[in-house]
N, CA, C and O atoms as a printed pandas DataFrame, in Angstrom:
     atom_number atom_name residue_name chain_id  residue_number  x_coord  y_coord  z_coord
0              1         N          MET        A               1  -14.781   17.817   78.904
1              2        CA          MET        A               1  -14.528   16.352   78.958
2              3         C          MET        A               1  -13.986   15.712   77.528
3              4         O          MET        A               1  -14.549   15.894   76.449
4              5         N          GLN        A               2  -12.793   14.933   77.726
5              6        CA          GLN        A               2  -12.195   14.547   76.656
6              7         C          GLN        A               2  -12.851   13.210   75.897
7              8         O          GLN        A               2  -13.346   12.350   76.625
8              9         N          LYS        A               3  -12.864   13.050   74.704
9             10        CA          LYS        A               3  -13.416   12.233   73.931
10            11         C          LYS        A               3  -12.459   11.107   73.336
11            12         O          LYS        A               3  -11.481   11.592   72.767
12            13         N          ASN        A               4  -12.503   10.026   73.337
13            14        CA          ASN        A               4  -11.508    9.035   72.840
14            15         C          ASN        A               4  -12.277    8.457   71.615
15            16         O          ASN        A               4  -13.501    8.343   71.543
16            17         N          VAL        A               5  -11.330    8.094   70.622
17            18        CA          VAL        A               5  -11.722    7.459   69.425
18            19         C          VAL        A               5  -11.190    6.033   69.274
19            20         O          VAL        A               5   -9.968    5.886   69.309
20            21         N          GLU        A               6  -11.923    5.047   69.123
21            22        CA          GLU        A               6  -11.378    3.769   68.958
22            23         C          GLU        A               6  -11.793    3.144   67.775
23            24         O          GLU        A               6  -12.962    3.104   67.392
24            25         N          ASP        A               7  -10.792    2.639   67.178
25            26        CA          ASP        A               7  -11.074    1.931   65.751
26            27         C          ASP        A               7  -11.461    0.425   66.083
27            28         O          ASP        A               7  -10.807   -0.220   66.902
28            29         N          VAL        A               8  -12.475   -0.068   65.459
29            30        CA          VAL        A               8  -12.905   -1.387   65.376
30            31         C          VAL        A               8  -12.107   -2.041   64.294
31            32         O          VAL        A               8  -11.971   -1.457   63.219
32            33         N          LEU        A               9  -11.483   -3.404   64.539
33            34        CA          LEU        A               9  -10.709   -3.980   63.669
34            35         C          LEU        A               9  -11.327   -5.217   63.123
35            36         O          LEU        A               9  -12.089   -5.850   63.854
36            37         N          ALA        A              10  -11.077   -5.638   61.887
37            38        CA          ALA        A              10  -11.523   -6.765   61.397
38            39         C          ALA        A              10  -11.065   -8.201   62.178
39            40         O          ALA        A              10   -9.861   -8.424   62.301
40            41         N          PRO        A              11  -11.948   -9.058   62.643
41            42        CA          PRO        A              11  -11.262  -10.109   63.375
42            43         C          PRO        A              11  -10.763  -11.262   62.482
43            44         O          PRO        A              11  -10.189  -12.254   62.933
44            45         N          LEU        A              12  -11.055  -11.028   61.050
45            46        CA          LEU        A              12  -10.690  -12.007   60.161
46            47         C          LEU        A              12  -10.780  -11.609   58.886
47            48         O          LEU        A              12  -11.550  -10.688   58.614
48            49         N          SER        A              13  -10.049  -12.199   57.931
49            50        CA          SER        A              13  -10.278  -11.683   56.448
50            51         C          SER        A              13  -11.395  -11.979   55.905
51            52         O          SER        A              13  -11.966  -12.958   56.384
52            53         N          GLY        A              14  -12.088  -11.232   54.716
53            54        CA          GLY        A              14  -13.333  -11.676   54.275
54            55         C          GLY        A              14  -13.975  -10.584   53.569
55            56         O          GLY        A              14  -13.305   -9.636   53.157
56            57         N          ALA        A              15  -15.408  -10.665   53.379
57            58        CA          ALA        A              15  -16.164   -9.499   52.728
58            59         C          ALA        A              15  -16.962   -8.985   53.649
59            60         O          ALA        A              15  -17.507   -9.680   54.507
60            61         N          VAL        A              16  -17.113   -7.602   53.543
61            62        CA          VAL        A              16  -17.980   -6.981   54.387
62            63         C          VAL        A              16  -19.414   -7.298   53.916
63            64         O          VAL        A              16  -19.774   -6.790   52.854
64            65         N          TRP        A              17  -20.271   -8.087   54.599
65            66        CA          TRP        A              17  -21.643   -8.438   54.207
66            67         C          TRP        A              17  -22.757   -7.477   54.385
67            68         O          TRP        A              17  -23.693   -7.386   53.590
68            69         N          LYS        A              18  -22.622   -6.768   55.450
69            70        CA          LYS        A              18  -23.486   -5.937   55.748
70            71         C          LYS        A              18  -23.153   -4.838   56.907
71            72         O          LYS        A              18  -22.469   -5.251   57.843
72            73         N          ILE        A              19  -23.483   -3.774   56.925
73            74        CA          ILE        A              19  -23.092   -2.821   57.824
74            75         C          ILE        A              19  -24.387   -2.549   58.633
75            76         O          ILE        A              19  -25.415   -2.326   57.994
76            77         N          THR        A              20  -24.416   -2.550   59.852
77            78        CA          THR        A              20  -25.617   -2.511   60.498
78            79         C          THR        A              20  -25.695   -1.182   61.353
79            80         O          THR        A              20  -26.656   -1.016   62.103
80            81         N          VAL        A              21  -24.741   -0.279   61.254
81            82        CA          VAL        A              21  -24.703    1.022   62.044
82            83         C          VAL        A              21  -24.640    2.174   60.945
83            84         O          VAL        A              21  -24.419    1.892   59.767
84            85         N          ALA        A              22  -24.821    3.359   61.333
85            86        CA          ALA        A              22  -24.620    4.489   60.492
86            87         C          ALA        A              22  -23.545    5.402   61.340
87            88         O          ALA        A              22  -23.191    5.194   62.500
88            89         N          VAL        A              23  -23.140    6.399   60.523
89            90        CA          VAL        A              23  -22.287    7.555   61.119
90            91         C          VAL        A              23  -23.267    8.248   62.091
91            92         O          VAL        A              23  -24.454    8.401   61.806
92            93         N          ASP        A              24  -22.669    8.692   63.345
93            94        CA          ASP        A              24  -23.403    9.612   64.128
94            95         C          ASP        A              24  -24.513    8.611   64.911
95            96         O          ASP        A              24  -25.317    9.149   65.672
96            97         N          GLU        A              25  -24.543    7.336   64.744
97            98        CA          GLU        A              25  -25.604    6.463   65.498
98            99         C          GLU        A              25  -24.859    5.996   66.728
99           100         O          GLU        A              25  -23.698    5.589   66.679
100          101         N          ALA        A              26  -25.547    6.071   67.787
101          102        CA          ALA        A              26  -25.161    5.552   69.205
102          103         C          ALA        A              26  -25.128    4.173   69.192
103          104         O          ALA        A              26  -25.946    3.460   68.613
104          105         N          VAL        A              27  -24.057    3.755   69.914
105          106        CA          VAL        A              27  -24.034    2.209   70.130
106          107         C          VAL        A              27  -23.552    1.909   71.626
107          108         O          VAL        A              27  -22.899    2.674   72.336
108          109         N          GLU        A              28  -24.004    0.661   71.944
109          110        CA          GLU        A              28  -23.548    0.261   73.186
110          111         C          GLU        A              28  -22.669   -0.769   73.153
111          112         O          GLU        A              28  -22.613   -1.386   72.089
112          113         N          GLU        A              29  -21.786   -1.205   74.272
113          114        CA          GLU        A              29  -20.955   -2.239   74.301
114          115         C          GLU        A              29  -21.532   -3.502   73.741
115          116         O          GLU        A              29  -22.658   -3.737   74.179
116          117         N          ASP        A              30  -21.067   -4.365   72.900
117          118        CA          ASP        A              30  -21.417   -5.440   72.416
118          119         C          ASP        A              30  -22.670   -5.526   71.349
119          120         O          ASP        A              30  -23.223   -6.591   71.074
120          121         N          ASP        A              31  -23.035   -4.259   70.789
121          122        CA          ASP        A              31  -23.905   -4.044   69.735
122          123         C          ASP        A              31  -23.308   -4.537   68.541
123          124         O          ASP        A              31  -22.108   -4.284   68.433
124          125         N          GLU        A              32  -23.883   -5.226   67.543
125          126        CA          GLU        A              32  -23.431   -5.648   66.263
126          127         C          GLU        A              32  -23.244   -4.348   65.421
127          128         O          GLU        A              32  -24.180   -3.576   65.212
128          129         N          VAL        A              33  -22.065   -4.165   64.982
129          130        CA          VAL        A              33  -21.916   -2.860   64.135
130          131         C          VAL        A              33  -21.813   -3.369   62.599
131          132         O          VAL        A              33  -22.134   -2.595   61.697
132          133         N          LEU        A              34  -21.373   -4.645   62.324
133          134        CA          LEU        A              34  -21.295   -4.941   60.869
134          135         C          LEU        A              34  -21.092   -6.626   60.923
135          136         O          LEU        A              34  -20.879   -7.231   61.974
136          137         N          ILE        A              35  -21.183   -7.176   59.782
137          138        CA          ILE        A              35  -20.991   -8.783   59.504
138          139         C          ILE        A              35  -20.054   -8.794   58.361
139          140         O          ILE        A              35  -20.116   -8.081   57.360
140          141         N          ILE        A              36  -19.053   -9.828   58.685
141          142        CA          ILE        A              36  -17.984  -10.163   57.642
142          143         C          ILE        A              36  -18.432  -11.694   57.235
143          144         O          ILE        A              36  -18.813  -12.501   58.084
144          145         N          GLU        A              37  -18.351  -11.956   56.007
145          146        CA          GLU        A              37  -18.506  -13.060   55.503
146          147         C          GLU        A              37  -17.351  -13.624   54.955
147          148         O          GLU        A              37  -16.727  -13.016   54.085
148          149         N          ALA        A              38  -16.958  -14.839   55.413
149          150        CA          ALA        A              38  -15.732  -15.651   55.036
150          151         C          ALA        A              38  -16.189  -17.038   54.770
151          152         O          ALA        A              38  -16.994  -17.574   55.531
152          153         N          MET        A              39  -15.679  -17.691   53.643
153          154        CA          MET        A              39  -15.821  -19.103   53.535
154          155         C          MET        A              39  -17.340  -19.606   53.719
155          156         O          MET        A              39  -17.595  -20.720   54.174
156          157         N          LYS        A              40  -18.438  -18.575   53.278
157          158        CA          LYS        A              40  -19.725  -18.962   53.516
158          159         C          LYS        A              40  -20.307  -18.898   55.023
159          160         O          LYS        A              40  -21.451  -19.265   55.292
160          161         N          MET        A              41  -19.488  -18.442   55.878
161          162        CA          MET        A              41  -19.865  -18.185   57.255
162          163         C          MET        A              41  -19.850  -16.669   57.338
163          164         O          MET        A              41  -19.131  -15.916   56.682
164          165         N          GLU        A              42  -20.840  -16.314   58.330
165          166        CA          GLU        A              42  -21.092  -14.755   58.577
166          167         C          GLU        A              42  -20.738  -14.687   60.136
167          168         O          GLU        A              42  -21.197  -15.325   61.083
168          169         N          THR        A              43  -19.789  -13.719   60.073
169          170        CA          THR        A              43  -19.244  -13.405   61.583
170          171         C          THR        A              43  -19.642  -12.038   61.964
171          172         O          THR        A              43  -19.300  -11.071   61.284
172          173         N          PRO        A              44  -20.345  -11.930   63.014
173          174        CA          PRO        A              44  -20.550  -10.514   63.454
174          175         C          PRO        A              44  -19.540   -9.866   64.106
175          176         O          PRO        A              44  -18.758  -10.506   64.809
176          177         N          VAL        A              45  -19.441   -8.571   63.955
177          178        CA          VAL        A              45  -18.447   -7.603   64.547
178          179         C          VAL        A              45  -19.223   -6.687   65.743
179          180         O          VAL        A              45  -20.324   -6.152   65.615
180          181         N          PHE        A              46  -18.482   -6.657   66.759
181          182        CA          PHE        A              46  -19.322   -5.981   68.020
182          183         C          PHE        A              46  -18.728   -4.665   68.313
183          184         O          PHE        A              46  -17.545   -4.536   67.995
184          185         N          ALA        A              47  -19.290   -3.725   68.827
185          186        CA          ALA        A              47  -18.715   -2.511   69.398
186          187         C          ALA        A              47  -17.928   -2.808   70.562
187          188         O          ALA        A              47  -18.381   -3.577   71.410
188          189         N          PRO        A              48  -16.805   -2.283   70.691
189          190        CA          PRO        A              48  -15.969   -2.673   72.020
190          191         C          PRO        A              48  -16.452   -1.871   73.154
191          192         O          PRO        A              48  -16.025   -2.218   74.255
192          193         N          GLY        A              49  -17.285   -0.834   73.107
193          194        CA          GLY        A              49  -17.789   -0.078   74.182
194          195         C          GLY        A              49  -19.066    0.909   73.806
195          196         O          GLY        A              49  -19.520    0.959   72.663
196          197         N          ASP        A              50  -19.450    1.483   74.620
197          198        CA          ASP        A              50  -20.399    2.570   74.654
198          199         C          ASP        A              50  -19.970    3.851   73.803
199          200         O          ASP        A              50  -18.899    4.413   74.034
200          201         N          GLY        A              51  -20.814    4.274   72.846
201          202        CA          GLY        A              51  -20.429    5.405   72.183
202          203         C          GLY        A              51  -21.008    5.919   70.946
203          204         O          GLY        A              51  -22.226    5.781   70.830
204          205         N          LYS        A              52  -20.441    6.421   70.111
205          206        CA          LYS        A              52  -21.215    7.074   68.816
206          207         C          LYS        A              52  -20.081    6.687   67.575
207          208         O          LYS        A              52  -18.874    6.920   67.631
208          209         N          VAL        A              53  -20.710    6.127   66.607
209          210        CA          VAL        A              53  -20.122    5.669   65.361
210          211         C          VAL        A              53  -19.620    7.062   64.908
211          212         O          VAL        A              53  -20.411    8.002   64.832
212          213         N          LYS        A              54  -18.070    7.223   64.552
213          214        CA          LYS        A              54  -17.506    8.511   64.129
214          215         C          LYS        A              54  -17.429    8.585   62.485
215          216         O          LYS        A              54  -17.794    9.483   61.726
216          217         N          GLU        A              55  -16.832    7.331   62.219
217          218        CA          GLU        A              55  -16.665    7.119   60.810
218          219         C          GLU        A              55  -16.585    5.563   60.245
219          220         O          GLU        A              55  -15.933    4.715   60.854
220          221         N          ILE        A              56  -17.127    5.341   59.328
221          222        CA          ILE        A              56  -17.073    4.187   58.578
222          223         C          ILE        A              56  -16.126    4.018   57.420
223          224         O          ILE        A              56  -16.302    4.604   56.351
224          225         N          TYR        A              57  -15.104    3.195   57.658
225          226        CA          TYR        A              57  -13.953    3.105   56.544
226          227         C          TYR        A              57  -14.238    2.113   55.465
227          228         O          TYR        A              57  -13.537    2.202   54.457
228          229         N          VAL        A              58  -15.145    1.190   55.510
229          230        CA          VAL        A              58  -15.313    0.183   54.578
230          231         C          VAL        A              58  -16.810    0.438   54.020
231          232         O          VAL        A              58  -17.598    1.228   54.539
232          233         N          SER        A              59  -17.081   -0.363   52.866
233          234        CA          SER        A              59  -18.437   -0.425   52.364
234          235         C          SER        A              59  -18.976   -1.961   52.166
235          236         O          SER        A              59  -18.208   -2.917   52.277
236          237         N          GLU        A              60  -20.126   -2.082   51.916
237          238        CA          GLU        A              60  -20.589   -3.442   51.795
238          239         C          GLU        A              60  -20.171   -4.063   50.583
239          240         O          GLU        A              60  -20.310   -3.440   49.530
240          241         N          GLY        A              61  -19.587   -5.419   50.589
241          242        CA          GLY        A              61  -19.012   -5.995   49.442
242          243         C          GLY        A              61  -17.451   -5.739   49.421
243          244         O          GLY        A              61  -16.772   -6.423   48.656
244          245         N          GLU        A              62  -16.958   -4.963   50.077
245          246        CA          GLU        A              62  -15.486   -4.731   50.089
246          247         C          GLU        A              62  -14.818   -5.641   50.803
247          248         O          GLU        A              62  -15.271   -5.973   51.898
248          249         N          GLN        A              63  -13.551   -6.239   50.282
249          250        CA          GLN        A              63  -12.647   -7.192   50.849
250          251         C          GLN        A              63  -11.926   -6.596   51.860
251          252         O          GLN        A              63  -11.353   -5.528   51.648
252          253         N          VAL        A              64  -11.869   -7.239   53.120
253          254        CA          VAL        A              64  -10.857   -6.677   54.254
254          255         C          VAL        A              64   -9.997   -7.686   54.788
255          256         O          VAL        A              64  -10.325   -8.868   54.681
256          257         N          GLU        A              65   -8.999   -7.374   55.317
257          258        CA          GLU        A              65   -7.965   -8.216   55.892
258          259         C          GLU        A              65   -8.000   -8.337   57.360
259          260         O          GLU        A              65   -8.518   -7.444   58.030
260          261         N          GLU        A              66   -7.539   -9.269   57.844
261          262        CA          GLU        A              66   -7.505   -9.232   59.432
262          263         C          GLU        A              66   -6.896   -8.111   60.127
263          264         O          GLU        A              66   -5.729   -7.839   59.848
264          265         N          ASP        A              67   -7.476   -7.472   60.931
265          266        CA          ASP        A              67   -6.874   -6.433   61.847
266          267         C          ASP        A              67   -7.056   -5.092   61.019
267          268         O          ASP        A              67   -6.571   -4.056   61.474
268          269         N          GLN        A              68   -7.697   -5.087   59.899
269          270        CA          GLN        A              68   -7.956   -3.784   59.084
270          271         C          GLN        A              68   -8.948   -3.033   59.936
271          272         O          GLN        A              68   -9.879   -3.632   60.473
272          273         N          PRO        A              69   -8.745   -1.566   60.088
273          274        CA          PRO        A              69   -9.803   -0.771   60.767
274          275         C          PRO        A              69  -11.115   -0.889   59.852
275          276         O          PRO        A              69  -11.086   -0.800   58.624
276          277         N          LEU        A              70  -12.112   -1.074   60.514
277          278        CA          LEU        A              70  -13.555   -1.124   59.835
278          279         C          LEU        A              70  -14.369    0.293   59.969
279          280         O          LEU        A              70  -14.931    0.890   59.051
280          281         N          LEU        A              71  -14.292    0.654   61.263
281          282        CA          LEU        A              71  -15.030    2.031   61.700
282          283         C          LEU        A              71  -14.334    2.341   63.000
283          284         O          LEU        A              71  -13.547    1.624   63.618
284          285         N          SER        A              72  -14.792    3.590   63.308
285          286        CA          SER        A              72  -14.276    4.261   64.641
286          287         C          SER        A              72  -15.512    4.720   65.261
287          288         O          SER        A              72  -16.486    5.232   64.711
288          289         N          ILE        A              73  -15.304    4.434   66.595
289          290        CA          ILE        A              73  -16.339    4.576   67.697
290          291         C          ILE        A              73  -15.776    5.888   68.738
291          292         O          ILE        A              73  -14.734    5.726   69.373
292          293         N          GLU        A              74  -16.460    7.015   68.830
293          294        CA          GLU        A              74  -16.262    7.839   69.869
294          295         C          GLU        A              74  -16.687    7.617   71.188
295          296         O          GLU        A              74  -17.905    7.540   71.350
296          297         N          THR        A              75  -15.904    7.487   72.238
297          298        CA          THR        A              75  -16.342    7.284   73.474
298          299         C          THR        A              75  -16.192    8.476   74.481
299          300         O          THR        A              75  -15.309    9.300   74.242
300          301         N          ALA        A              76  -16.880    8.613   75.443
301          302        CA          ALA        A              76  -16.435    9.649   76.300
302          303         C          ALA        A              76  -15.573    9.518   77.480
303          304         O          ALA        A              76  -15.267   10.514   78.134
């Protein structure tokens, strides 16, 4: 069975406030994977589908730009 890897992209520019998953952690569609803080507002970022966190590209406190890859999820 071939596995697909999908990057989760930042929906807006801001700072990574909190990462709520870890590498190899199973996630389901719409699970919160991290929170971006911009202009004193916290914006949750959700898993696009069921799978397993393969890699996290950012760290807490890091500034990110809109559409920047944040992490990847491996799906079956």
